[in-house]
N, C-alpha and C positions, 0 to 999 in steps of 0.2 A: 423261643428266641428272646422275647421281651423279658422273661424272667432271668435269662442268662445275662442280658445286657444290664438289667437292674442290679443283679448281684455283682457284676463286674464294677459298676459305678460305685456301689456301696463299699466294696473292698479297696478299690484303687484310688478313688477321689480323696479320702482322708489321708491316705499314705502319701500321695503326691503333694498335697498341701503341706503336710507336716515336714516331709523331707525338703521341700523347697524353702520353707521357713528356716529350718536348721542350717541348710547349706548357705543361704543368703546371709544369715547372721555370722556364720563362721568366716565366710569370705570378706564380709564387711569388717570383721576384726582385723584381718590382714590388711585390707585396703586403707582403713582409717588410720591405723598405726603407721603404715608406710607413708601416707600423705603427711602425717604429723612430723615424720622424719625427713620430709622433702624428697622422697623417692619418686622417680618418674615411672608412670604406669601407662601401659598401652591399652589394656582392656579389662573390663569387669564383666564376667559372663555368669548368668544363671542358666544352667542347662548346657548340654553339649550339642555338637552338630551345627548344621546350617542355622543362621540367625533368622528367627521369625520377625523380631523387632530389634532395631539397633539405632543408636544415635551417638553423637559426640558432644561432650560438655565443653565449657570454655577452656579447660586445661588440656584438652586434646584426648581425654580418656574416652574410649569407645565403650558404651554400655550396650549389652545385648542380652536377649533372651533366646536361648537355643530351643530347638524343637524337642529335645530329649530332656525332660525336667527331672533328672535323677543325679544331679551334681552341679558343679560350677567351679569357677577358678578365677584367680586374678593373674593376669599376665604382666609381669614387670618388664619395663624397657631393658633391652640388652640380654634377655634370656636367650641362650643359644643352645646349650647342650641338654640332653634328656633329663639330667638330674637337677638342672638349674643351680648347680654349685660348680662354677668353673674352677679349673686348676690354675696353677701359677702361670703357665704358658697362655692359657685362654684369657686370663686376666690382662696380661700385658698386650696381647693382640687386640682385645676389646678396648683397652685404654687408648691405644694408638688410633684405632678406627674412630672412636668418639672424638678424640682431639682433632683428627684430620677433618672430620665433617662438621663439628660443632664448636671447636676452639678449646684452648687450654682451660681447664677448670670445669668443663661441662661434665666430665666423668664423675664428679662428686655427687651428682643427683641420681646416679645409677646404683641399684641395690648392692652389687658385688663390691663397690668401693666405699660403702658406708661402714662406719665402725662396727666391730664385732658385736658390741652390746646392742646396737640398734637393730642389726639383722636378727639377733636372737629374740629381741622384743617383738619384732614383726612376726616371726614364726610362732612365738608363744601366743600372740594375740588371737589367732584363729581358734585353737582349743579353749583359750581363756574366754572368748566370746560365747562359746557353747555353755560353759559353766555359768556365766552371767545370765544367759538366757534361761537356764534351768532355775536359777535363783528367782528371777523375775516371775516366771510362770508359777512356781510353787508358792511364791509370796502372794500372787493374785488369787490363787486357789484358796489359801488359808484365810485371806482377807474376806473372800466371798462366803466361805462355808464354815470358818472357824476351825479350831483344833479339836481333834477327837479327845473325848474325856472318858477314861475308864480306870478301873482300880487295878493296882498291881498287887492286891491281896488275893491269895489263892482261895477260891470258894470250894473247889472240888478237885480231887486228884483221881484220874481215870485208873481203875485197877489194872495191874499188869502192864502199865505204860512205862515209858522211859522215866517219867517223873516219879512214879511209884517205886521203881527200882533204885532211884537215886536217893529216896528218903524224903521227898517233899510231903508236907502235911497241909491240910486245910487250915487256913489262918496265917500261913507264912506270907510275909511281904517281900516280894522279889525286888531288890534294889539295884543289882548289877548282874550283867551277864558278861563274864570276862571283864574287860575294862569299860564296857558300854553301860551307862546309867539307864535304868529302867524306870520310867515315870508312869507309864500306863501299860495295859495288857497288849495294846497294838505294837508298842515298842518291842515287847518280848516276842510276839508272833513274827514281826519283820526280821528280828535277829536270827531266829532259829530256822526259818523256812528254807534257807540256803545252806544249812549246816547239818543235814541228816548224816548221821554216822560220825560227826565231829565232836570230841569231848569238849564240854563247856563248863567253866567254873562259875557257879551261881552264888551270889551273896544274898542271903535272906535274913530278915529279922524274925525271930521266933521267941515269943515271950520276953521281949526286951533285949534279947541277946543276938549278936551277929553270928550266923552260921554259914559255913561254906559247904555247898553240895556240888558234886561232880556228876553231870548227866550227859548221856550220849543220845541225842534225839533219834527216834526211829525215822525211817523214810517211808512215806506213803505215796502211792501213785494216784495222781488226780488228773482230771481232764485239763489239758493245756489250751490256752488261748491260741497257740500256734498250731493246734491240731495234735491228735495223738495224746500221749500221756507224759506227765512230768513228775519227777520225784521231788517231794518237799519234806522238810524236816518237821516232825511232830513230837511234842514233848508230853502231852497228856495232862495239861492243866486247864482249868476253867476259872474265870473271874467274872465278877458282876459287871454287866455292861453299863455304858454311860450314854453319851450323846455327843453333841458338838457345842463347844463354848466359843462365843464370839471373841475376837482378838482385835487389838488396835494395829495401826500400820507398822509401828516399830516391832511389835511382837510377831506380826505376820512375816516381816522381813527376817527376823531372827530364826523363825521356824523354817522359812524358805532356805536360808543358808544351811541350817542343820540338816534338813531333808536332802539337799544337794550333796552334802558331805557324806551322809549315811548311804545314799544310793551309789556314790562314787566308790566308797570303801567296799561296799558289798559287791559291786560289779568287779572290782579288781580281785577280791577274794574268790569270787565264783570263777573268774577266768583262770586264776591260779589252780583251782581244783580241776578244771578241765585239762589244763596243760599237764598237770601231774598225774592224770588218770583217775582221780578220785571220783570224778563225775564223767559219765559217758560223753564222748564227742558228739553224740547224736543230739545234744542240747544246743549245738551251734545253729544259729538261724540266719537265713539269707533274706534278701528283699522279698522273696516269695512268702516266707513265713511271717515277716513283719507286716506285709500287706494283708495277709490273711487275718492276723491278729487284730490289726487296726479295723478291718472290716467287721470282724466279730464283735469287737467292743462297740463300734458305732451302731451296729444293728441292735445289740443289747440295750444301748442307751435309748435308741428310738422306741423299742418295745416298752422299756420302763417308763419313758415319758408318756406314752399312750395310756398305760395303766394308771399312772398318778395324775393324769390330766394336766400336765405342764408342757411348756414349750419344748419340743424336741430339738429345736435349733440351739437353745441355751444348754440343754443337757449334752448334746453332741459336742458343742463348743468346749465345755469343760472337760469332757472325756479326751478330746483331741489335745487340750492344753496339757493334761497329765501325760499323755502319750508323747507329746513333743518334748516335755521336760525330761522324761526318762531316756528318750532316744538322743537328746542333746548331750546328756551326760555320757552315754555310751560312745557317741561319735567323738566327743572331746577326748575321752580316754584312748580310743582307738588311734586317733591321730597323734597321740604322744608316744605310741610304741616306737622303739628305735629301728624302724624299717625304712630303708632309703627313700621309698616313694611317698612316705608320709612326713608330716611335720617333725615327728620324732627323729626321722632319719636326717633331716637338715640340722636339728639340734646336735645329733651325734657328730655330724661333720664339723659343726662349729666348735664342739668340744675338742675335737682333734686339732682343728686350726689353732685354738687357744693354747694348746700344749706345745705343738711343734712349730707354730708361727707361720704356717702355710696351709693352703687347702689340700685335701687328699688328691693324689694323682688321678689323672683322667681314667686310667684303666681300672683303678679301684672303684671310682664312682660308677663307671659303666657296669662292672661286674655286680656291684652292690645293688644298683638300680634293677638290673635284670633279675637278680636273685630275689629281691624284695617283691617285684612285680609278680614273679612266678609263685611266690609264697601266698600273696594275697589272692591271686586268681585261683590257685589250688584250694585255698580255704573257702573261697566264694562258691566254687563248683561243688565242693564237699557239702557245704551248708545247704546249697540249693537242692542237691540230691536228697539230703535229709528231709527237707520241707516237702519236696514232691512226693516222697514216700509217705509222709504223714497224711498228705491229702489224697493218698491212694490213686495218684495219677497213673502210676505204672500198672496198678491192678485194673484201672479203667481201660487202658489201651490193650492190656493183655486179654481182657474179656471180649474185646472186639474181634479177636482172632480165635477164640476158643469155641 
């Protein structure tokens, strides 16, 4: 029983901490931008459900921490319908109610009556805060550990590999993969690991001449941090290793921005491959899989710290920092998808309003909201089913009755 509880804490505690941090920063992006635009706000909540702790500040905003720490929200004053995007009739009714209770001009502090550009900025601020958080975390990581240093000169070509078939030779210097500059071998590995089976145009320097080689990385099944197996792209090249080079604050910031961009682009690319069927939908992960992966990474960090004789607290902290940066990018991208229940859905509604000069009709909003919610719930259930299968939960319960 104690072993089970210890395992549950190891797997869940880092996950809860990371998710709480990411959600708090996301909602703070909405909150601070809305405050700067003079929008009236009723509540800022981290977590859902009944409040464990709550208080009001001088401006009347209720701050609360809910008992379920897997999300959060900002409640703007005047939010009435389920989509938080009132139609023209709702707007006029709301306007009259505000004027009747608070006086003429009071409606200008409510979000629906703010200029379209301000509403758009407030919505964008949430995902934007996630990308800023990722930049900050990656910057701190590079400042602490330096940048990886390795050669982009090929030292060995694995026989019968994708690189060998493409004509790579020892001594080639890989300078680009498609449009991506390659500075070190880790850049090359990061680029190809999600491109198994995808043709890539490589630019190499060979005997002082620029040569283009077209290679299709093989796909190798490896153990996944989420449990089960995961396919990764493998080219079949080796290069001489390096180490870590210290960097200054500005260079660390530049590396943090570049890393955030690379992770964002790769995430979008991989999502596109899943949507188009090039990668199996079993690679979708839910909170179950993410919690398992965070626990596995945390346990590995603790074990490594014991072997190296260093503080496990510091090691786990930096592992959680990387995990938070990666998840923050993913959540930022997810929220920008044009699905009505997400920030991207609000932006889609604002785009419609900018074109036709009025908000979408109430029936359109309601249908879109329900369709979007059904899509998200369906994807969540599917991903959860995948993760439970990877953890052999169904096999365990089946064995109880066999």
